[in-house]
PyMOL CGO cylinders between C-alpha atoms (Angstrom):
from pymol import cmd
from pymol.cgo import CYLINDER

trace = [
    CYLINDER, 90.51, 30.73, 11.51, 91.83, 32.92, 14.44, 0.3, 1, 1, 1, 1, 1, 1,
    CYLINDER, 91.83, 32.92, 14.44, 95.65, 33.05, 14.61, 0.3, 1, 1, 1, 1, 1, 1,
    CYLINDER, 95.65, 33.05, 14.61, 97.16, 31.54, 17.87, 0.3, 1, 1, 1, 1, 1, 1,
    CYLINDER, 97.16, 31.54, 17.87, 100.70, 31.99, 19.64, 0.3, 1, 1, 1, 1, 1, 1,
    CYLINDER, 100.70, 31.99, 19.64, 102.32, 29.99, 16.83, 0.3, 1, 1, 1, 1, 1, 1,
    CYLINDER, 102.32, 29.99, 16.83, 105.45, 31.49, 15.62, 0.3, 1, 1, 1, 1, 1, 1,
    CYLINDER, 105.45, 31.49, 15.62, 105.70, 30.58, 11.69, 0.3, 1, 1, 1, 1, 1, 1,
    CYLINDER, 105.70, 30.58, 11.69, 108.91, 28.51, 12.07, 0.3, 1, 1, 1, 1, 1, 1,
    CYLINDER, 108.91, 28.51, 12.07, 106.31, 26.26, 14.46, 0.3, 1, 1, 1, 1, 1, 1,
    CYLINDER, 106.31, 26.26, 14.46, 103.72, 26.96, 11.53, 0.3, 1, 1, 1, 1, 1, 1,
    CYLINDER, 103.72, 26.96, 11.53, 106.76, 25.21, 9.13, 0.3, 1, 1, 1, 1, 1, 1,
    CYLINDER, 106.76, 25.21, 9.13, 107.73, 22.77, 11.21, 0.3, 1, 1, 1, 1, 1, 1,
    CYLINDER, 107.73, 22.77, 11.21, 104.34, 21.42, 10.92, 0.3, 1, 1, 1, 1, 1, 1,
    CYLINDER, 104.34, 21.42, 10.92, 103.91, 22.24, 7.07, 0.3, 1, 1, 1, 1, 1, 1,
    CYLINDER, 103.91, 22.24, 7.07, 106.98, 19.74, 6.61, 0.3, 1, 1, 1, 1, 1, 1,
    CYLINDER, 106.98, 19.74, 6.61, 106.41, 17.71, 9.36, 0.3, 1, 1, 1, 1, 1, 1,
    CYLINDER, 106.41, 17.71, 9.36, 102.88, 16.60, 7.28, 0.3, 1, 1, 1, 1, 1, 1,
    CYLINDER, 102.88, 16.60, 7.28, 104.33, 16.56, 4.37, 0.3, 1, 1, 1, 1, 1, 1,
    CYLINDER, 104.33, 16.56, 4.37, 102.34, 13.29, 2.09, 0.3, 1, 1, 1, 1, 1, 1,
    CYLINDER, 102.34, 13.29, 2.09, 99.53, 14.25, 3.51, 0.3, 1, 1, 1, 1, 1, 1,
    CYLINDER, 99.53, 14.25, 3.51, 96.09, 14.34, 2.06, 0.3, 1, 1, 1, 1, 1, 1,
    CYLINDER, 96.09, 14.34, 2.06, 95.14, 18.21, 1.94, 0.3, 1, 1, 1, 1, 1, 1,
    CYLINDER, 95.14, 18.21, 1.94, 91.48, 19.15, 0.92, 0.3, 1, 1, 1, 1, 1, 1,
    CYLINDER, 91.48, 19.15, 0.92, 91.33, 23.10, -1.77, 0.3, 1, 1, 1, 1, 1, 1,
    CYLINDER, 91.33, 23.10, -1.77, 88.25, 24.81, -1.04, 0.3, 1, 1, 1, 1, 1, 1,
    CYLINDER, 88.25, 24.81, -1.04, 86.35, 22.88, -3.76, 0.3, 1, 1, 1, 1, 1, 1,
    CYLINDER, 86.35, 22.88, -3.76, 86.74, 19.70, -1.70, 0.3, 1, 1, 1, 1, 1, 1,
    CYLINDER, 86.74, 19.70, -1.70, 90.34, 18.86, -4.56, 0.3, 1, 1, 1, 1, 1, 1,
    CYLINDER, 90.34, 18.86, -4.56, 92.84, 16.65, -2.45, 0.3, 1, 1, 1, 1, 1, 1,
    CYLINDER, 92.84, 16.65, -2.45, 96.35, 17.37, -2.74, 0.3, 1, 1, 1, 1, 1, 1,
    CYLINDER, 96.35, 17.37, -2.74, 99.78, 15.84, -1.58, 0.3, 1, 1, 1, 1, 1, 1,
    CYLINDER, 99.78, 15.84, -1.58, 103.13, 18.47, -1.15, 0.3, 1, 1, 1, 1, 1, 1,
    CYLINDER, 103.13, 18.47, -1.15, 106.38, 17.39, -0.70, 0.3, 1, 1, 1, 1, 1, 1,
    CYLINDER, 106.38, 17.39, -0.70, 108.95, 20.13, 0.99, 0.3, 1, 1, 1, 1, 1, 1,
    CYLINDER, 108.95, 20.13, 0.99, 112.76, 20.57, -0.85, 0.3, 1, 1, 1, 1, 1, 1,
    CYLINDER, 112.76, 20.57, -0.85, 114.51, 22.84, 0.81, 0.3, 1, 1, 1, 1, 1, 1,
    CYLINDER, 114.51, 22.84, 0.81, 112.73, 25.69, 1.55, 0.3, 1, 1, 1, 1, 1, 1,
    CYLINDER, 112.73, 25.69, 1.55, 109.76, 24.95, -1.72, 0.3, 1, 1, 1, 1, 1, 1,
    CYLINDER, 109.76, 24.95, -1.72, 106.88, 23.71, -1.10, 0.3, 1, 1, 1, 1, 1, 1,
    CYLINDER, 106.88, 23.71, -1.10, 105.94, 20.50, -4.22, 0.3, 1, 1, 1, 1, 1, 1,
    CYLINDER, 105.94, 20.50, -4.22, 101.73, 20.69, -4.74, 0.3, 1, 1, 1, 1, 1, 1,
    CYLINDER, 101.73, 20.69, -4.74, 101.34, 17.49, -6.62, 0.3, 1, 1, 1, 1, 1, 1,
    CYLINDER, 101.34, 17.49, -6.62, 98.09, 18.84, -8.32, 0.3, 1, 1, 1, 1, 1, 1,
    CYLINDER, 98.09, 18.84, -8.32, 100.15, 21.41, -11.05, 0.3, 1, 1, 1, 1, 1, 1,
    CYLINDER, 100.15, 21.41, -11.05, 104.32, 19.97, -9.34, 0.3, 1, 1, 1, 1, 1, 1,
    CYLINDER, 104.32, 19.97, -9.34, 104.25, 24.21, -8.77, 0.3, 1, 1, 1, 1, 1, 1,
    CYLINDER, 104.25, 24.21, -8.77, 106.99, 25.27, -6.47, 0.3, 1, 1, 1, 1, 1, 1,
    CYLINDER, 106.99, 25.27, -6.47, 105.35, 28.03, -3.70, 0.3, 1, 1, 1, 1, 1, 1,
    CYLINDER, 105.35, 28.03, -3.70, 108.30, 29.24, -1.26, 0.3, 1, 1, 1, 1, 1, 1,
    CYLINDER, 108.30, 29.24, -1.26, 108.23, 29.56, 2.69, 0.3, 1, 1, 1, 1, 1, 1,
    CYLINDER, 108.23, 29.56, 2.69, 108.71, 32.43, 1.81, 0.3, 1, 1, 1, 1, 1, 1,
    CYLINDER, 108.71, 32.43, 1.81, 105.48, 32.94, 0.72, 0.3, 1, 1, 1, 1, 1, 1,
    CYLINDER, 105.48, 32.94, 0.72, 103.36, 30.72, 3.46, 0.3, 1, 1, 1, 1, 1, 1,
    CYLINDER, 103.36, 30.72, 3.46, 105.54, 32.92, 5.67, 0.3, 1, 1, 1, 1, 1, 1,
    CYLINDER, 105.54, 32.92, 5.67, 103.13, 36.31, 4.25, 0.3, 1, 1, 1, 1, 1, 1,
    CYLINDER, 103.13, 36.31, 4.25, 100.72, 34.20, 3.85, 0.3, 1, 1, 1, 1, 1, 1,
    CYLINDER, 100.72, 34.20, 3.85, 100.47, 33.53, 7.67, 0.3, 1, 1, 1, 1, 1, 1,
    CYLINDER, 100.47, 33.53, 7.67, 101.20, 37.53, 8.24, 0.3, 1, 1, 1, 1, 1, 1,
    CYLINDER, 101.20, 37.53, 8.24, 97.92, 37.94, 6.79, 0.3, 1, 1, 1, 1, 1, 1,
    CYLINDER, 97.92, 37.94, 6.79, 95.94, 35.70, 9.60, 0.3, 1, 1, 1, 1, 1, 1,
    CYLINDER, 95.94, 35.70, 9.60, 92.89, 35.62, 10.13, 0.3, 1, 1, 1, 1, 1, 1,
    CYLINDER, 92.89, 35.62, 10.13, 91.69, 35.60, 6.70, 0.3, 1, 1, 1, 1, 1, 1,
    CYLINDER, 91.69, 35.60, 6.70, 87.89, 35.41, 5.88, 0.3, 1, 1, 1, 1, 1, 1,
    CYLINDER, 87.89, 35.41, 5.88, 88.20, 33.94, 2.68, 0.3, 1, 1, 1, 1, 1, 1,
    CYLINDER, 88.20, 33.94, 2.68, 89.97, 33.04, -0.55, 0.3, 1, 1, 1, 1, 1, 1,
    CYLINDER, 89.97, 33.04, -0.55, 90.13, 36.05, -1.23, 0.3, 1, 1, 1, 1, 1, 1,
    CYLINDER, 90.13, 36.05, -1.23, 92.23, 38.35, 0.43, 0.3, 1, 1, 1, 1, 1, 1,
    CYLINDER, 92.23, 38.35, 0.43, 95.12, 36.29, -0.78, 0.3, 1, 1, 1, 1, 1, 1,
    CYLINDER, 95.12, 36.29, -0.78, 94.30, 36.13, -4.70, 0.3, 1, 1, 1, 1, 1, 1,
    CYLINDER, 94.30, 36.13, -4.70, 96.12, 38.13, -5.74, 0.3, 1, 1, 1, 1, 1, 1,
    CYLINDER, 96.12, 38.13, -5.74, 99.26, 38.20, -3.63, 0.3, 1, 1, 1, 1, 1, 1,
    CYLINDER, 99.26, 38.20, -3.63, 99.86, 35.09, -2.59, 0.3, 1, 1, 1, 1, 1, 1,
    CYLINDER, 99.86, 35.09, -2.59, 101.28, 32.38, -5.05, 0.3, 1, 1, 1, 1, 1, 1,
    CYLINDER, 101.28, 32.38, -5.05, 99.36, 29.43, -5.07, 0.3, 1, 1, 1, 1, 1, 1,
    CYLINDER, 99.36, 29.43, -5.07, 96.34, 30.81, -3.19, 0.3, 1, 1, 1, 1, 1, 1,
    CYLINDER, 96.34, 30.81, -3.19, 94.10, 27.85, -2.76, 0.3, 1, 1, 1, 1, 1, 1,
    CYLINDER, 94.10, 27.85, -2.76, 96.70, 26.21, -1.90, 0.3, 1, 1, 1, 1, 1, 1,
    CYLINDER, 96.70, 26.21, -1.90, 98.58, 28.32, 1.04, 0.3, 1, 1, 1, 1, 1, 1,
    CYLINDER, 98.58, 28.32, 1.04, 94.80, 29.08, 1.81, 0.3, 1, 1, 1, 1, 1, 1,
    CYLINDER, 94.80, 29.08, 1.81, 94.38, 25.23, 2.60, 0.3, 1, 1, 1, 1, 1, 1,
    CYLINDER, 94.38, 25.23, 2.60, 97.55, 24.37, 4.66, 0.3, 1, 1, 1, 1, 1, 1,
    CYLINDER, 97.55, 24.37, 4.66, 97.17, 27.20, 6.65, 0.3, 1, 1, 1, 1, 1, 1,
    CYLINDER, 97.17, 27.20, 6.65, 93.73, 26.92, 7.40, 0.3, 1, 1, 1, 1, 1, 1,
    CYLINDER, 93.73, 26.92, 7.40, 94.38, 23.20, 8.09, 0.3, 1, 1, 1, 1, 1, 1,
    CYLINDER, 94.38, 23.20, 8.09, 93.70, 22.00, 12.08, 0.3, 1, 1, 1, 1, 1, 1,
    CYLINDER, 93.70, 22.00, 12.08, 97.07, 19.64, 11.56, 0.3, 1, 1, 1, 1, 1, 1,
    CYLINDER, 97.07, 19.64, 11.56, 99.05, 22.38, 10.14, 0.3, 1, 1, 1, 1, 1, 1,
    CYLINDER, 99.05, 22.38, 10.14, 97.25, 25.86, 12.96, 0.3, 1, 1, 1, 1, 1, 1,
    CYLINDER, 97.25, 25.86, 12.96, 97.16, 23.28, 15.69, 0.3, 1, 1, 1, 1, 1, 1,
    CYLINDER, 97.16, 23.28, 15.69, 93.48, 24.42, 16.93, 0.3, 1, 1, 1, 1, 1, 1,
    CYLINDER, 93.48, 24.42, 16.93, 91.69, 22.47, 19.03, 0.3, 1, 1, 1, 1, 1, 1,
]
cmd.load_cgo(trace, "trace")
């Protein structure tokens, strides 16, 4: 994943626009999410992940793999899956 010229606010707007769509974890497990204010709630866990959590993940891009954020980001599998999705980063 190469970090392009998008700002984090552009990325968060895109995350919000794709609410309810199916995303996939690294192992291929599907999940969806809902946005509630500045929190994202994941369908598979009912876990609340903050906007700030995604901002922290975004600041670390590009990531070689999940292991780079595994201990510093809450819900790293979900953050990684969302931030590495072409719909969110708008990569060609």
